[in-house]
C-alpha positions as CSV (number, residue, x, y, z in Angstrom):
1,M,0.1,19.3,-12.2
2,K,-1.9,18.8,-9.0
3,V,-1.2,15.7,-7.0
4,A,-3.4,14.6,-4.1
5,I,-1.8,12.9,-1.1
6,W,-4.2,11.0,1.2
7,G,-3.3,9.3,4.4
8,S,-3.7,9.1,8.2
9,Y,-2.5,12.6,8.8
10,E,-5.3,13.8,11.2
11,H,-3.5,12.5,14.3
12,G,-0.4,14.7,14.3
13,N,1.7,11.6,14.3
14,F,5.5,11.7,13.7
15,G,5.8,8.9,11.2
16,D,2.7,9.5,9.1
17,D,3.3,13.2,8.8
18,L,7.0,12.7,7.9
19,M,6.0,10.4,5.0
20,A,3.6,13.1,3.7
21,I,6.3,15.7,3.9
22,I,8.8,13.5,2.0
23,F,6.4,12.7,-0.8
24,A,5.2,16.3,-1.0
25,A,8.7,17.7,-1.1
26,H,9.8,15.4,-3.9
27,L,6.7,16.3,-5.9
28,K,7.5,19.9,-5.6
29,K,11.0,19.2,-6.9
30,L,9.3,17.6,-9.9
31,G,7.3,20.7,-10.6
32,C,4.0,19.4,-9.2
33,E,1.6,21.0,-6.9
34,P,1.0,18.6,-4.0
35,I,-2.0,18.9,-1.7
36,V,-2.1,16.8,1.5
37,F,-5.3,15.7,3.2
38,R,-5.7,16.8,6.8
39,L,-2.0,17.6,7.4
40,D,-1.4,19.7,10.5
41,S,-1.5,23.4,9.6
42,E,1.7,24.3,11.3
43,I,3.6,21.5,9.6
44,A,2.1,22.6,6.3
45,K,3.2,26.2,6.9
46,R,6.7,25.3,7.9
47,Y,7.3,23.0,4.8
48,S,5.2,25.2,2.4
49,V,2.7,22.4,1.6
50,E,-0.9,23.0,0.8
51,T,-3.4,21.0,2.9
52,T,-7.2,20.6,3.1
53,N,-9.8,18.9,5.2
54,D,-12.2,18.6,2.3
55,I,-11.8,15.4,0.4
56,N,-13.6,16.8,-2.7
57,K,-11.2,19.7,-2.8
58,L,-8.3,17.3,-2.4
59,L,-9.4,15.2,-5.4
60,E,-10.8,17.9,-7.7
61,N,-8.6,18.4,-10.8
62,S,-5.9,16.1,-9.4
63,S,-3.9,14.3,-12.0
64,L,-2.6,11.7,-9.5
65,V,-4.0,10.5,-6.2
66,L,-1.5,8.9,-3.8
67,I,-1.8,7.2,-0.4
68,G,1.4,8.5,1.2
69,G,2.5,5.6,3.4
70,G,1.0,4.1,6.5
71,G,-0.3,0.8,7.8
72,M,-3.1,0.6,5.3
73,L,-2.8,-3.2,5.2
74,V,-2.7,-3.7,9.0
75,V,-5.6,-5.9,10.1
76,D,-6.4,-5.8,13.8
77,P,-8.3,-8.6,15.6
78,S,-12.0,-8.2,15.1
79,V,-12.7,-7.4,18.8
80,R,-10.3,-4.5,18.7
81,R,-11.8,-3.2,15.4
82,Y,-15.3,-3.3,17.0
83,F,-14.4,-1.4,20.2
84,S,-11.7,0.9,19.1
85,R,-12.7,4.5,18.1
86,V,-9.5,4.9,16.1
87,A,-10.2,1.7,14.2
88,W,-13.8,2.7,13.5
89,N,-12.6,6.1,12.2
90,F,-9.9,4.5,10.1
91,E,-12.5,2.4,8.3
92,S,-14.8,5.4,8.0
93,D,-12.0,7.3,6.3
94,F,-11.8,4.5,3.7
95,K,-15.5,4.6,3.2
96,Q,-15.2,8.4,2.5
97,L,-12.3,7.8,0.1
98,L,-14.2,5.1,-1.7
99,K,-17.1,7.4,-2.3
100,A,-14.9,10.3,-3.4
101,L,-12.8,8.2,-5.9
102,K,-16.0,7.0,-7.5
103,S,-17.5,10.5,-7.7
104,H,-14.3,11.9,-9.3
105,N,-13.6,8.8,-11.4
106,L,-10.0,8.5,-10.1
107,K,-7.7,5.7,-9.2
108,V,-5.4,5.7,-6.1
109,I,-1.7,4.6,-5.9
110,P,-0.4,3.7,-2.5
111,L,3.3,4.3,-1.8
112,S,5.3,2.7,1.0
113,I,2.2,1.1,2.7
114,G,2.3,-2.0,4.8
115,G,0.6,-4.5,7.0
116,N,1.9,-6.7,9.8
117,G,4.5,-8.3,7.6
118,E,3.7,-11.8,8.8
119,N,3.5,-13.7,5.5
120,K,-0.1,-14.8,6.3
121,L,-2.5,-16.0,3.6
122,D,-5.6,-15.9,5.8
123,V,-5.7,-12.1,6.2
124,T,-8.8,-10.3,4.9
125,L,-9.1,-6.6,4.8
126,P,-12.3,-4.9,6.2
127,K,-15.0,-4.1,3.7
128,Y,-14.2,-0.5,2.7
129,R,-10.5,-0.9,2.5
130,R,-11.0,-4.1,0.4
131,A,-13.3,-2.1,-1.9
132,V,-10.8,0.7,-2.4
133,F,-7.9,-1.6,-3.2
134,S,-9.9,-4.0,-5.4
135,R,-11.8,-1.4,-7.4
136,Y,-9.7,1.8,-7.5
137,C,-6.1,0.6,-7.1
138,D,-4.1,-1.5,-9.5
139,R,-0.6,-0.7,-8.4
140,A,1.4,0.1,-5.2
141,T,4.7,-0.1,-3.4
142,L,4.9,-2.2,-0.3
143,R,7.4,-1.7,2.6
144,L,7.5,-5.2,4.0
145,S,8.0,-8.4,2.0
146,G,5.8,-10.2,4.5
147,D,2.8,-8.4,3.1
148,I,3.3,-9.9,-0.4
149,P,0.7,-12.7,0.1
150,L,-2.0,-10.1,1.0
151,A,-1.1,-7.9,-2.0
152,N,-1.4,-11.0,-4.2
153,K,-4.9,-11.7,-2.9
154,L,-5.9,-8.1,-3.8
155,D,-4.6,-8.6,-7.3
156,I,-2.4,-5.5,-7.2
157,E,0.7,-4.9,-9.3
158,F,3.3,-4.0,-6.7
159,E,6.9,-3.4,-6.1
160,C,8.4,-4.3,-2.7
161,I,10.7,-1.5,-1.6
162,P,12.0,-0.9,1.9
163,D,10.1,1.6,4.0
164,I,10.6,5.2,2.7
165,L,11.6,6.4,6.2
166,L,14.7,4.2,5.9
167,G,15.9,7.0,3.6
168,T,15.4,9.8,6.2
169,A,19.0,10.5,7.0
170,K,19.9,10.7,3.3
171,L,16.9,13.0,2.6
172,F,17.6,15.3,5.6
173,N,21.4,15.2,5.5
174,G,22.0,18.3,7.7
175,I,21.6,16.3,10.9
176,A,24.9,15.2,12.4
177,R,25.4,12.5,15.1
178,P,27.2,14.3,18.0
179,P,30.6,13.1,19.3
180,K,30.5,10.2,21.8
181,T,30.8,11.1,25.5
182,N,30.8,9.0,28.7
183,L,27.2,10.0,29.2
184,K,24.7,7.3,27.9
185,R,21.5,8.9,26.6
186,I,18.5,6.5,26.4
187,G,15.3,7.5,24.6
188,I,12.1,5.7,25.6
189,N,8.7,5.7,23.8
190,I,6.3,3.2,25.3
191,V,2.6,2.9,25.8
192,G,0.1,1.0,27.9
193,A,-0.4,0.0,31.5
194,T,1.9,-3.1,31.1
195,T,4.9,-0.9,30.4
196,E,4.9,0.7,33.8
197,K,7.5,-1.7,35.2
198,L,10.1,-0.9,32.6
199,A,9.5,2.8,33.0
200,I,10.1,2.6,36.7
201,M,13.2,0.4,36.3
202,L,14.7,2.8,33.8
203,E,14.1,5.8,36.1
204,E,15.7,3.9,39.0
205,Y,18.6,2.9,36.8
206,C,19.1,6.5,35.7
207,S,18.9,7.9,39.3
208,N,21.5,5.4,40.5
209,N,23.9,6.1,37.6
210,E,25.2,9.6,37.0
211,D,26.5,8.7,33.6
212,V,22.9,8.0,32.3
213,E,20.2,10.2,30.9
214,V,16.7,9.1,30.1
215,V,14.4,11.0,27.6
216,F,10.7,10.1,27.5
217,I,9.5,10.8,23.9
218,N,6.0,11.8,22.8
219,T,5.5,11.3,19.0
220,H,2.2,13.2,18.7
221,L,1.8,17.0,18.3
222,D,0.2,18.8,21.1
223,G,-3.5,19.5,20.8
224,Y,-4.5,16.2,19.1
225,G,-5.6,14.4,22.3
226,H,-3.1,11.5,21.9
227,N,-1.6,11.5,25.4
228,Y,-1.1,7.8,25.7
229,E,2.7,7.7,25.6
230,R,4.5,7.5,28.9
231,V,6.2,10.5,30.4
232,K,8.6,10.8,33.4
233,S,7.3,10.6,36.9
234,E,6.8,13.7,39.0
235,L,9.6,12.9,41.4
236,S,12.2,11.8,38.8
237,C,15.8,13.2,38.9
238,E,17.0,16.1,36.7
239,R,18.6,13.7,34.2
240,I,15.2,12.3,33.3
241,T,13.3,14.6,30.8
242,N,10.3,14.7,28.5
243,F,10.5,15.5,24.8
244,C,7.4,16.3,22.7
245,H,7.6,16.2,18.9
246,N,6.4,19.4,17.2
247,D,6.1,20.8,13.7
248,D,9.9,21.0,13.2
249,F,11.1,17.5,12.2
250,S,14.8,18.5,12.3
251,R,14.4,19.0,16.1
252,T,13.2,15.4,16.5
253,F,15.9,14.1,14.1
254,S,18.5,15.9,16.2
255,L,17.2,14.3,19.4
256,L,17.1,10.8,17.8
257,A,20.7,11.3,16.5
258,S,21.8,12.3,20.0
259,L,20.6,9.0,21.7
260,D,22.8,6.0,22.4
261,L,19.7,3.8,22.4
262,L,16.0,4.1,21.6
263,I,13.5,1.8,23.3
264,S,10.1,1.9,21.5
265,S,7.1,-0.1,20.2
266,K,6.9,2.1,17.1
267,L,8.3,1.2,13.7
268,H,8.7,4.6,12.3
269,L,10.3,6.3,15.3
270,G,12.7,3.4,15.5
271,V,13.6,3.2,11.8
272,T,14.2,6.9,11.7
273,A,16.5,6.7,14.7
274,M,18.5,3.9,13.1
275,T,19.1,5.9,10.0
276,F,21.0,8.4,12.2
277,G,23.0,5.5,13.7
278,T,21.1,5.1,16.9
279,P,20.4,1.5,18.0
280,F,16.7,0.6,18.4
281,I,15.1,-2.2,20.4
282,S,11.4,-3.0,20.4
283,Y,9.6,-3.3,23.7
284,Q,6.0,-4.7,23.4
285,G,6.2,-3.6,19.8
286,K,3.6,-4.0,17.1
287,K,3.9,-6.9,14.7
288,K,5.2,-4.7,11.9
289,T,7.9,-3.3,14.2
290,N,9.1,-6.7,15.3
291,S,8.9,-8.1,11.7
292,F,11.3,-5.4,10.5
293,L,13.8,-5.7,13.4
294,K,14.0,-9.5,13.1
295,N,14.8,-9.1,9.4
296,V,17.8,-6.8,10.1
297,S,19.1,-7.9,13.5
298,I,21.9,-10.3,14.4
299,A,21.3,-10.0,18.1
300,K,18.1,-10.0,20.2
301,T,16.3,-6.7,19.6
302,V,12.6,-7.6,20.3
303,Y,11.4,-7.7,23.9
304,F,8.1,-8.3,25.6
305,N,6.4,-8.0,29.0
306,K,8.4,-9.8,31.7
307,E,11.7,-9.3,30.0
308,E,12.4,-5.9,31.7
309,D,15.2,-7.4,33.9
310,E,17.0,-8.6,30.8
311,I,16.8,-5.2,29.2
312,V,18.2,-3.4,32.3
313,A,21.0,-6.0,32.6
314,K,22.0,-5.4,29.0
315,L,22.0,-1.7,29.6
316,K,24.5,-2.3,32.4
317,S,26.7,-4.4,30.2
318,E,26.5,-1.8,27.4
319,E,25.4,-4.6,25.0
320,F,22.8,-2.4,23.4
321,F,25.1,0.5,22.5
322,N,27.1,-1.0,19.6
323,F,25.1,-0.7,16.3
324,N,27.2,-3.1,14.3
325,S,27.0,-5.8,16.9
326,M,23.2,-5.7,16.9
327,Y,22.3,-5.4,13.2
328,D,23.5,-6.6,9.8
329,A,25.0,-3.2,9.1
330,E,25.5,-3.9,5.4
331,K,22.0,-5.1,4.9
332,F,20.6,-2.1,6.8
333,E,22.7,0.3,4.7
334,N,21.4,-1.3,1.5
335,Y,17.9,-0.8,2.7
336,T,18.5,2.9,3.3
337,V,19.6,3.2,-0.3
338,E,16.8,1.1,-1.8
339,A,14.2,3.0,0.2
340,L,14.7,6.0,-2.1
341,Q,13.3,3.9,-5.0
342,H,9.9,4.9,-3.8
343,L,10.8,8.4,-5.1
344,S,12.0,7.0,-8.4
345,Y,8.7,5.1,-8.7
346,L,6.9,8.4,-8.0
347,E,8.9,10.1,-10.7
348,K,7.8,7.6,-13.2
349,L,4.1,8.1,-12.2
350,V,4.5,11.8,-12.7
351,E,6.2,11.5,-16.0
352,A,3.5,9.2,-17.3
353,K,0.9,11.8,-16.5
354,K,2.7,14.7,-18.3
């Protein structure tokens, strides 16, 4: 049985691509033939997954059409949507999907999608997304409970299940967290001009403390033109390095598991790190990132511009390095188990089509 997986996979982005691989791998276990839209060719080759850039080839003869995760319900301010090339392309993709679903007379079922998770009732999706969800979607799984009001407005039958990437360590169980040493390894993944101060402070902190390493992480594959994430400065010391994600997810998992702390604005990098036992704090994070962290944290884990001094002070006091003192560990562990219910949901969809 052919199953199409559509999503934002054209950017070579760690989180989106990982969700595609998880869903595709599970479909293969169920005896299906998954095909993923615009997945990187090297990732597709490594994980033996078929991919295509042709949406009609994607949908042709497909028994199921899935949206394989992503911020499909995220609504940016209208000004950003108007001026952002990425935002324009995102809506254009939904216009293309809308046309293809109509042409092939198919419905789409989104899995582990989300918005900003803010429990707002006054959110309205842009035109083409709204059309896809209202005309060609009648069920979905949501990753954040704060998106329930928006799902209710769309009149979709949904199940709220924690983000599928919360199950990463259980699905890729060959990754071990290395033994603790006296060396503190800090991963940093931040973007934008306003993050320069923290980057400089962390490099200075590392240079002045021989028991500290800093790793600047890039979550996009080379060749996709997404070079907006910070890298180390040219004159930084040898204990400050760059890491670029590639087609081998286990390599990135091993890095995340080796860290004593991750500082990032990104939900999926942070969530994945946490599944391997690495504490994660948000710095100038997106709303969905902060919504998730506030839900599982028992200490302050969300930071903004002008709080850089506080972050460095807590590094010195080692306050960030104890997972159980920062999060409700039992609640988080429950989420990592519940996240796998997305796959149980998928199994039911496949069984219903046989």
